[in-house]
C-alpha positions as CSV (number, residue, x, y, z in Angstrom):
1,M,-0.2,-2.3,-7.6
2,K,-3.6,-1.9,-9.0
3,Y,-5.9,0.2,-6.8
4,L,-9.4,-1.0,-6.0
5,T,-12.5,1.1,-5.9
6,E,-13.8,2.0,-2.5
7,E,-17.0,0.0,-3.3
8,E,-14.8,-3.1,-4.0
9,S,-12.8,-2.5,-0.9
10,R,-16.0,-2.3,1.2
11,R,-17.6,-5.3,-0.4
12,G,-14.8,-7.8,0.4
13,T,-15.7,-11.5,0.7
14,G,-17.9,-13.4,3.0
15,L,-18.5,-10.9,5.8
16,P,-20.2,-7.5,6.3
17,F,-17.7,-4.6,6.0
18,E,-18.0,-3.7,9.7
19,E,-16.9,-7.2,10.7
20,Q,-14.1,-7.2,8.2
21,Q,-12.9,-3.8,9.6
22,R,-12.9,-5.2,13.1
23,L,-10.8,-8.1,11.9
24,R,-8.5,-5.8,10.0
25,N,-7.8,-4.0,13.3
26,G,-7.0,-7.3,14.9
27,D,-4.7,-8.2,12.1
28,F,-2.9,-4.9,12.5
29,T,-2.4,-5.5,16.2
30,F,-1.1,-9.0,15.6
31,L,1.3,-8.0,12.9
32,T,2.6,-5.1,14.9
33,E,3.3,-7.3,17.9
34,F,4.8,-10.1,15.7
35,G,7.0,-7.6,13.9
36,T,8.1,-6.2,17.2
37,Y,9.0,-9.7,18.4
38,L,11.2,-10.1,15.3
39,Q,12.6,-6.5,15.6
40,L,11.4,-5.7,12.0
41,D,11.2,-2.2,10.8
42,E,8.0,-0.3,10.0
43,T,8.4,-0.8,6.2
44,V,8.3,-4.5,6.5
45,M,5.3,-4.4,8.9
46,C,3.3,-2.0,6.7
47,T,4.0,-4.1,3.6
48,A,2.9,-7.3,5.4
49,N,-0.2,-5.4,6.6
50,Y,-1.0,-4.3,3.1
51,I,-0.6,-7.9,1.8
52,V,-3.0,-9.3,4.5
53,N,-5.6,-6.6,3.9
54,L,-5.6,-7.2,0.1
55,F,-5.7,-11.0,0.7
56,F,-8.8,-10.8,2.8
57,L,-10.6,-8.6,0.3
58,R,-10.1,-11.3,-2.3
59,R,-10.4,-14.3,0.1
60,S,-12.8,-14.9,2.9
61,Y,-11.9,-14.6,6.6
62,L,-14.1,-17.6,7.1
63,Q,-11.8,-19.9,5.1
64,Y,-8.4,-19.1,6.4
65,D,-6.5,-18.8,9.7
66,R,-5.7,-15.1,9.7
67,F,-2.8,-15.5,12.2
68,I,-1.1,-18.0,9.9
69,V,-1.8,-15.7,6.9
70,S,-0.2,-12.8,8.9
71,A,2.9,-14.9,9.7
72,A,3.2,-15.8,6.0
73,A,2.8,-12.1,5.1
74,I,5.6,-11.2,7.4
75,M,7.8,-13.8,5.7
76,L,6.8,-12.7,2.2
77,A,7.3,-9.0,3.0
78,C,10.9,-9.7,4.2
79,K,11.6,-11.4,0.9
80,I,10.0,-8.6,-1.2
81,L,12.0,-6.0,0.6
82,N,15.1,-8.1,0.8
83,F,15.2,-7.3,4.5
84,K,18.4,-8.6,6.1
85,R,18.1,-11.9,4.3
86,Q,21.0,-13.4,6.4
87,D,19.6,-12.2,9.7
88,S,18.9,-15.1,12.0
89,R,15.8,-13.3,13.3
90,I,13.8,-13.9,10.1
91,I,14.8,-17.4,9.1
92,P,11.7,-19.7,9.0
93,S,12.4,-21.5,12.2
94,K,12.7,-18.3,14.2
95,I,9.4,-17.0,12.6
96,A,7.7,-20.3,13.6
97,N,9.2,-20.0,17.2
98,K,8.0,-16.4,17.7
99,F,4.7,-17.2,16.1
100,H,4.1,-20.0,18.6
101,A,5.1,-17.7,21.5
102,L,2.8,-14.9,20.4
103,V,-0.2,-17.2,19.7
104,Q,0.2,-19.0,23.0
105,N,0.7,-15.8,25.1
106,K,-1.5,-13.2,23.3
107,I,-4.2,-15.2,21.5
108,L,-4.8,-18.3,23.6
109,Q,-3.4,-16.7,26.8
110,N,-1.9,-20.1,27.7
111,Q,-5.4,-21.7,28.1
112,T,-4.3,-24.5,25.8
113,A,-0.5,-24.2,26.2
114,Q,1.4,-26.5,23.9
115,P,5.1,-27.1,24.3
116,Y,7.2,-26.1,21.4
117,D,9.1,-28.9,19.8
118,E,10.3,-30.1,16.4
119,Q,6.9,-31.5,15.4
120,V,5.1,-28.3,16.3
121,E,7.6,-26.2,14.3
122,K,7.3,-28.5,11.3
123,E,3.5,-28.1,11.4
124,Y,3.7,-24.3,11.7
125,L,6.1,-24.1,8.8
126,R,3.9,-26.3,6.6
127,K,1.0,-24.0,7.2
128,I,3.0,-20.8,6.9
129,F,4.6,-21.9,3.6
130,K,1.2,-23.0,2.2
131,A,-0.3,-19.6,3.2
132,E,2.7,-17.8,1.6
133,F,2.0,-19.5,-1.7
134,K,-1.7,-18.5,-1.4
135,L,-0.6,-14.9,-0.8
136,I,1.6,-14.9,-3.9
137,K,-1.2,-16.2,-6.0
138,T,-3.7,-13.7,-4.6
139,L,-1.2,-10.9,-5.3
140,E,-0.9,-12.3,-8.8
141,F,2.9,-12.0,-8.5
142,D,2.7,-8.2,-8.4
143,F,5.1,-7.2,-5.6
144,D,5.4,-3.6,-6.6
145,I,3.8,-2.3,-3.3
146,E,3.9,1.4,-2.6
147,L,3.1,2.6,0.9
148,P,1.9,6.0,2.3
149,L,4.9,5.6,4.6
150,F,7.3,6.2,1.6
151,Y,6.0,9.8,1.1
152,I,5.8,11.1,4.7
153,E,9.2,12.9,4.8
154,F,8.6,14.4,1.4
155,I,5.1,15.8,2.4
156,V,6.3,17.1,5.8
157,D,9.3,18.8,4.1
158,K,6.9,20.5,1.6
159,L,4.4,21.7,4.2
160,Y,6.3,22.2,7.4
161,S,9.8,23.1,6.1
162,G,10.0,26.3,8.1
163,C,8.4,25.1,11.3
164,E,10.3,24.7,14.5
165,D,8.2,21.7,15.5
166,K,8.7,19.9,12.1
167,L,10.3,16.9,13.8
168,T,7.2,16.5,16.1
169,V,4.9,16.4,13.1
170,L,7.2,14.0,11.2
171,T,7.2,11.6,14.2
172,M,3.4,11.7,14.5
173,A,3.0,11.4,10.7
174,H,5.0,8.2,10.8
175,V,2.7,6.9,13.5
176,M,-0.4,7.8,11.3
177,A,1.3,6.1,8.3
178,N,1.4,2.9,10.3
179,E,-2.1,3.4,11.7
180,C,-3.6,4.0,8.3
181,M,-2.8,0.3,7.5
182,R,-5.9,-0.5,9.6
183,S,-8.0,1.0,6.9
184,I,-8.9,0.3,3.3
185,A,-7.4,3.7,2.3
186,P,-4.1,2.3,1.0
187,L,-6.0,-0.2,-1.1
188,C,-8.2,2.2,-3.0
189,L,-6.3,5.5,-3.0
190,D,-2.9,6.6,-4.3
191,P,-0.3,6.3,-1.5
192,L,0.7,9.9,-1.9
193,I,-2.8,11.0,-1.2
194,V,-3.1,8.7,1.9
195,G,0.3,10.0,3.0
196,I,-1.0,13.6,2.8
197,G,-4.0,12.5,4.9
198,C,-1.6,11.1,7.5
199,V,0.3,14.3,7.7
200,V,-2.8,16.4,7.9
201,L,-4.0,14.2,10.8
202,A,-0.6,14.4,12.4
203,G,-0.8,18.2,12.2
204,V,-4.2,18.2,13.9
205,I,-3.0,15.9,16.7
206,C,0.1,18.0,17.3
207,N,-2.0,21.2,17.3
208,M,0.0,22.6,14.4
209,P,-1.1,25.2,11.9
210,R,-3.3,23.8,9.1
211,P,-1.6,23.5,5.6
212,H,-3.5,26.5,4.3
213,E,-2.1,28.6,7.2
214,L,1.5,27.6,6.4
215,L,1.8,28.7,2.8
216,L,2.1,32.3,1.6
217,E,1.4,31.5,-2.0
218,N,-1.9,30.0,-3.2
219,P,-3.0,28.8,0.3
220,E,-6.6,28.0,-0.9
221,K,-5.1,25.2,-3.0
222,W,-2.3,24.1,-0.7
223,W,-2.4,20.5,-1.9
224,T,-1.1,21.5,-5.4
225,Y,2.1,22.5,-3.6
226,I,2.7,18.8,-3.2
227,S,1.2,17.6,-6.5
228,P,-1.0,19.4,-9.0
229,S,-2.6,16.1,-10.1
230,I,-4.4,15.3,-6.8
231,S,-7.6,16.7,-5.4
232,L,-8.8,17.9,-2.0
233,A,-11.7,15.6,-2.3
234,D,-9.4,12.6,-2.4
235,I,-7.4,13.8,0.6
236,T,-10.6,14.3,2.5
237,R,-11.7,10.8,1.6
238,A,-8.3,9.4,2.8
239,V,-8.7,11.2,6.1
240,S,-12.2,9.9,6.5
241,L,-11.3,6.3,5.8
242,I,-8.4,6.4,8.2
243,L,-10.5,7.9,11.0
244,E,-13.3,5.4,10.3
245,A,-10.8,2.5,10.9
246,I,-9.0,3.8,13.9
247,S,-12.2,4.9,15.7
248,I,-13.3,1.3,16.2
249,K,-10.1,-0.1,17.6
């Protein structure tokens, strides 16, 4: 995927950045609950979240139903990752059914409860398939999506290989790799850099030694132990963008 500049990511379309960030947080929550309903793994949910975030940088929140777009992103992410294609949980009718339940219970809180029937399912699917086509066009058929999540185990192995509490850090780093999808960091920074930011934050949360305290050789440039081509400034920026997003949940 082509990375955007931070300026492009903050500009977005149609709304001030702060409002877009608030909506991104809501999208993340919806996608997480939807994916949990469908029993999808974190890779599918993070991929769907990335797709939605990119979509709403290039398209306005004012012109699309973000919940329909999120449902379409779940469907598209399953296809991109070839996730259990024969699994009955992710066939379109099941996605429409779970979408209806989630919207009625979580969004509308049954204030305008509508019975689920064949006509309702047909209308949901029409909207979801239409949104999926919009997503594909917005992605410009580029489905090579790399996520910070993919690098978490590699980074933890590099920095915490000799620590007794390595598993604790790894678990929290996975949580942060999911949480970072609330932010624009994965859109404008290399996923390895964002992944390092997630591991650094996990270490702080778990009260673990800082990376420069873990390495005996060249600790003042600890990040080069992971990759010599990245910079501390970029890692710091990733941490800042993640914290900016999760602080306004």
